[in-house]
N, C-alpha and C positions, 0 to 999 in steps of 0.2 A: 647170559641165555637171548634175553631181550634185544640187548645190542647188537647181535648175532647179524641180525636182517638189517639192521641200517645200514650195513655199506652197501647192500645189494640195492642196485637200481639198473634200470635197462640200459642207461646210457653205460653204466660199468660193464656191460656184458658185451661192448663192441669189443671185437678183435678181428686181427688181420686173418681173411679168411684163406687167404694166398699165400702159396710158398713162393718167395720174390725170388729161388733160384731155379724155377720149374717152368720154362718157358712156355709148354704147351699149355700148363693149368690156367697160367696168366690169360694165352689166347683165346682159351675157351671161354673164359671168367669176362674177358671185356668183348667179348664180340656175344655175350649173351647165349650161349651154346648149351644151356642147362642141362638137358639132358645126356647130351655126351660128355660134359663135364662130371656129372653124377658118376654116369661109366666109367670113365677112368679114374677118378677118385677110388671108387670100389675096388677097381683091377688093383691101382698101387694098395691098398690096403690089402688085399689077397695076397700081395707080392712081399708086402713089409715084413719086417724084423720086430719081434717084439717089442724092442724097445722105443719104435718110430711107429707102432700100430695108434699108440694113443692119439699123437700127433693129426695123422690122416685121417684117423675117426672123427678127430674134433671139427675140421675143418668141412669134413664130409657131413657131418652132423648141422652144421651151419648152412651149408649150403642147400641142406633138406629144407632148414628151417626157412629160408628165404624163400625156396621155391614153393613151401606151401602157404606163404603169406601173398603171394600171387597168382594164387590158383584162382581160376576163374571161374570152376565148372564143381560140383559134389563129386564128380566121376574124376576129376583131375586130381582133386584133394583124395581121396582114396588110393589113386595109384602112388602117389607119392608117400602115403603114408605106408601104403605095402613096401615100398624101396626101403622106406626108413627102417621098417620090422626089420629087414633083412640085414641091414647095419646092425643094429642093436643084437643079431644073435651071432654076429662077431665079437661083439666086445665083453669080456666078461664083464659081470655085474659091478664088480668091484672098483673096475676102471672105468664107469658107465653112468657114473650118477648124474654128472654135468651135462652130457650128452643128453642121458635119457630125459631129463626136466627141459633143455633147449628142444628137444622133439615134440614131447606131449605138451610143451606151453605153447608152439607154435599151433598147434591143432585146436586149444583152447581159445586161442585168441582169434580163428575164423568164427567162432560158432559164436563167442563175447556178444559181438553186434549185435546180431538175431536175437541173442537172450534179450538183451536190452529194448529192442525195438517191439518185439513183446508186448510191454506195459503200453508203447503207443498204437499197438495193431498196426504194426507195418510189415509183420512176417507173412510170408505164404506157408499154409499149410507143412507143405515138401520141407521148404526151407529150416520150419521151425522143428519137423522131426530130424532131421540130417543133425542139426544142433544140439538137440537131448539126445539122440545117439552118440555124438562126441563127447559130451559130457558125462554119460554113463561109462565112455570107454575110459578117459583120462581121470576119471575120480579116484577109482582104484589102483591107479597105475602110480600116482601121485601119493595116494597114500601108501603103498607098499616101498618106495623110494622114502618117503618119510620115517615109516617104522625102522626099515632097514640103517639108513643112515644116524637114528636115534640110539641107534645098537651101537655103532662105532662112536659115537659123540660118547656115550659110556664108557667105552673101552679107553678112548682118548683119555676122560678124564680121569678114571684110573691112574692111566700113565703118568698123565702131568704130575697126579701127586708123589710120585717115587723116580722121577725124570731127574737126571744129573743135570748141573747147571749148564753143560755145552749143548744138551737135548732140548732142555725146556722150552727152549725158543723154537726150535723145529716145532715140536709138539704142540704149543700153543697155537700157530700158523696153523697145523694141521686140524686142530680143534676149531679156531673159527670158523675156518671152511666149513667143515661138516656141522656145525650149528647154522650157517647162512643156509648150506643147500636143502638142511632139514626145514627149515622156514621157509623158504620158496618153495618145497613144495607141499607144505601143509596151508599155505596161503592159499596157493590154486586149488589145492583141494577142498576146501571151504568155498572159494568161488564156485566152482563147479558142482558142489551140493545144494548151494544157494539158487541158482538157476535152474536145478530141478526142482526145488522145494517152491519158487515161484511159479513156475510155469504148471506144475500138477498142484498145486496148493498143497503141500506136501509137509506138514507139522514135525514128522520125524528128521525127514531128512534138513529142513530149516533148523534142528537140533544139533545136526552130526556137523552141519558148517559152523556150527559157533563153536564146536568142541575141537574141530580142526583149526579155528581161526584164533583159538585162545593160545597156541604156541606162540604166537604172536603178541597178545595182550596180558601175558603175565600169571597163565593159568595152562602151564606144560602137563604134560600126561593125558593129553585128548580131555581137559576138566573145560565144564563150560566158562567163560572169562566171566569175571564179578567188575561191576562198574564203578565198586568203592574199591577195586585192586588196579585199576588201568592206568596202566604208566601215560599221564596226559601230557609229560614233558618230550615223549617221544611222538606225540602225536604231527611233531613238525616233519616228520618222514611221510611222505604220501602214501607209501604204501601201508604203513601204520595206522593211518586215519582212515584209510579204503577199508582194511579190516576190521577195525569198530564202525565203521559205516554199513558195512554188512551183517555185522550184528545186530545193528538195529532194525536192518531189514528183516532180516531172520526172525525175530521176536516179534513185526508185525504179520508174516506168514503163518507164524505161532497164535498170533492173534492178541498178544499183549502190547499193544498199541501203547499203553504207558509207559511201559519200559523200553520198548523202541525210541519212543522221543525223549526219556532220557538219555540215552546213548549218543542220538541225534545232536541235543543240547552240550553233552559232555565235548562232541567232538568241535561243536561251534564255538564255544565257548574257550576253549583250549587257545592260550594267547597265541602258539606259533602255528596253527592248522594252516597249510597252504591254501593260497586263494582260489585255486582249481577245486579242490575238496570242498570248500564255504561253497563257491556258487552250485555244485551239486546239492549242496542240503536243501535247496528251495523245491528241488524237483524231488527228492527223497520223502520230503514232509508230504510233499501232494499224496504221495503214491501212499503214504502211511495213516493218513488224515480218510483220504476217501476207502481204503480199505477196512477201517475201521467206522466208515460211517458218520465222523463228524463232521457233519456238512456248516453248520455255524463257525467253528474253527475253521476248518478249510475256507471259507470266505474270509473270515478276519486274516488269514495267510494270506491270501491273493492280493486283496487291501494293502497289507502290510508292503507286499515283494511289489507290487507298481508302483510305489512311491520311495523306493529306495535308491532309484536312480536321481530321482528330484521330487524332494519332498513339499514342492510347490502344487506341483501338479501330474497325474497317475502317467503313468508309462507302458506300452504292453509289454507282457510278460515274452522273456524270450521263448523262439518258437516250439522245443521240446518242450517245456513248463505247456506251452497256451495249447499243445496238443494232447499234452498226457491229464490237464483238467479239464480238456473238452472230452476224451475218451471215460476217465472217472466219472464226471456228471454225468453225460447221457447214456452210458452203461448203468446208472442208476435210476436214471427216468423210465428205462425198458424196463427194468423191473419191473412195475408197476406200480399205479399211483390209486392208493386207495382213497375211500369217500368220506371218509370222518376227515374232521377239522385240521388234526395233526399234520395228518397224510397230505391235506391240500396247501397247507404251510410248508411243509418238508417239500413239496412238487417246484411250488412258486422260488422257493430258495436255491431249488437247483436248478431252475431254468435260466434265473439269474447269473448263477455261476456260470453255467455254461453259455451264455449270451458271450460273457467278459473272454471269454476264451475265445468264442470263435470271432467278435470282434477283434481282439489282437491279431487273430491269423489274417483277418481282412485288412486291418490298416496296414501289416508288412506284405502286403501283397502276397500272401501264401493260399490264391485261392484254390490249389490243384487239393492243399489238405482240407479245406472245408468242405469242399464237392466230394472227398472220399468220405468225411465222415457223414454227410446227407446220403450218402449211398450206404453206410453202414447204417446209420441209426434213423433215419428218415428226419424229416422237419418238423414233425408233430409234437416230439419231447424240447423242442426249442421255443413253443410259446408263438405266440400270436401276433407280437407290438416291437418295435422297434426295427431299424434300419437294416440291421445287419438279417436281422432272422427271413425278414422280406426281401432285401437284395439276395440271400443264398436261395430259395425258393424260386426268382425271377431266374437265377443261373441256373439252375437246375431243371427248370421248364424249358431254355435256350437249349440245353445238351442234349434233353430227351428228344426236342424237335429237331436237332441236328441229327441225331442216331436215328428217328423215322426217315428223316430225307437221303441218310446214306443209305438203306435199306431200300427205300422204293427205289432210289437209285439205281442198285448194282440189281433189282427186279427186272427194269425196265432198259437198262443199259443207258440211260441218262447220267449229264454229268453234276454230281450234289454241290459242286461248286457256282452252279447256275439256279434261276428261281424254279423254284417248283412248279410242277402242274399239277401234284397231286391234292385234293382240296382238304384232304384228312391231314396232310403234312400242313398243308397252309394254317389251317385251324391251331395246329398244335405252336407254330409262329408265330400267329397273332394270342394264343395263353399266354406265350412267352410276355410278349408287348405289353398287356394289362397288367402281367405279374408285374416287372419292372415298374411299370408307371406307378402303381400301390407302393414300392420300396421308396420311391422318389417322394413323394407324399408325406412320408412317416415325421412326424416332428422332429427327431432328432436327424434327419439326413444331412443337414447342412454340416453335422460333425465329420463325415466321411468325404470329403472334397473330391481324394482322387476315388473312390469306389463310386459316390456318385456320377462323375465321368463317363467311367468303364460303364454301366450300368446304360447308360444313353446311348454307349459306341454298339451295347448289346441287343438294346432296343433295333440301332439303325441296321444292324445285319439281321435282326429277326423281321424287318420290314423288306428289306431288301429279298432274303430267300422265300419272301413270301409271295412277292411279284409288286408290292407297295412302294412300287422302284422312286415316285416322287415325295411320299410320306417319309423316306429312306433317306434320300438326298438331303430333306430340311433337317433329318437329325444329327446327319454329319455333320452338316455346316454349323449346327449349334456347338455341336462339340467342338469344332474347328475355333469359335470365339471364347468358349470354355476354358478349353485345354492349357495346364499352364506347363508341357514340353514340347519344345519343337517337332519332334517324332510324331507326338500323338494329332500334333496340330496338321501338320503335312498327310497323315494316312488318313487321317479322319477328312478334311479336303479333298483330297484324291478319292476318296470311296462315292463322297458327294457326284463329283465329276461322273465317275461310274455309273453311279444309280441312275442319272440321267443318259447316259448315254446307251443303256439298255434300254432304257423307256422309250427312247428315241428310234431305236431299233425294233421296239415294238409296236410301234405305229403310231404314238405321243410325240407330234409335232410342234406342239405348243410349247415346249420349254428348251427349243434350241437356244432363243435368247438367255433364257436363266443358266444353262448349262456353258455358254460362251462368255458369260460373266462370271462364272465362278472358275471356268478354266483363266481366264484374265488375271484373276486373285492369285491364283496357285502360282502362275509365271512369274507375276510380281514378290510372290511372298518366298518363291522356291526355284529360282533359276537355275541353279547348280544340279538340279537332279537329272537322272536319266528320264525320267516322266516329264519332267521340264521339253527336254527334246522330244518324247515323242509329242506331244502336245503339240510345239509348235511345228512338226512337219505334218500333222493333221491339220492343222490350218491352211498351213500353204497349201496343201492338197485340195481340200477345199475352197482356195479361194481368198480365204481371211487374210491373209497376209503374203505379202511380196516377200522374194528373197531378199531384198534389201533392210525390209522392216524388220524381218525374223533375224539377221544379223543385228539391229541396232535391241533387240530386246535381250538376245544373248551376251 
């Protein structure tokens, strides 16, 4: 029974979608005329004889599955699903188990990424609602297919016991295929149930997921699988390992973190578990320990994980793990901090773990994630010390200043890319400058050289938009000196020149010599850029260079 699903994998589902002798079908497919192709195949299905109907239905079903995978809006998904249901109405149940699984699985896969992103708090409310509706729809469909195919399995098993030698091979093939279909159906039923349990914190649905996945884990008949009976030799197959992993997660949702971790350990310790699954286990452990509020264990896990790539030094957590760790710890801090000594110790531990997560995001340049987390949870839970926290606050102050600038410009018809004339907006920019100053003075600022340079860029921009143009130019020139990438050096030097140009336009004549000095440096350092050509033309117009001198520079 267990081996029946071993032969199944997504790659083996690939078959030729097209009828190689139908030029119309090939023409429509090659030109991506999907709606016309589905209409054409549906007409072919209605006109086909019973003996050919199954083949046409299979091709149309796979075409609908491809269309579902490419659906870019919920409305488009619903439209294609309605067309798929029309197809299923034309095909008898006994001939359409594979087809139905293909179509329901396509709908499931569309919702899967939304459910996975829920733990990272990266889903919109409407998007999550649509995904949950999909799981509520496909769960009973998968279960129904699994139960009907199970009856077919029982009938074939009885037939096999009394089949003649000539018929035995045919019956065995039919039995293997039926068992495969049953396992596929129960596998996706279990995943659908787990995602509902996860989002709704529903222990009963989590138990249902375990019972469905038991069909793959040596517990047929919708029984809960036992870790003692876990077929570890089959964990070398990705889908079996994933089924065991989901059992672990379902125990976590049910509140039994100890058993959940035992299941993950079993998957991790099996000698042939695929590396792709092993890598997922780190994030799954973060989920389980966070849900159980086992913060000391979580800290030890994170410390161990950050040393896996290089035991001699800590390396940043992968993006998904860092984001998940930040969400888990920041939400725990958001729940409230008591006044007892134990509560204060807990808060300090959570702050330390959260800062590791945020620091790893910053180190990898994932500032968008950091700012999104700050918008969701604020900066208060992150503590008051360390470059990462202070840098994030400075970034947030800059972002708020930009938002205020854009709003004020929209009200007055001004250009938000020019220095502001609004005193309140100016003060917001200067607040950002001060916040970034504080970050740069942090004891550990030197550890984050890239972000330290970026904080100087943000300071320069803040001063520019605040109208402090000479100061902005000085900051940009310092970035040019410190930056270690040609692109950032060029960009910062250019903005130093632009800042002084803007100051000159506003009547500050004393900066001409400094501006021309920077322009000369720019022409020497970056002569091949379009901006260099613009600088040359301006210097010719101002009489500072002759045409011959410009040619020499070029």
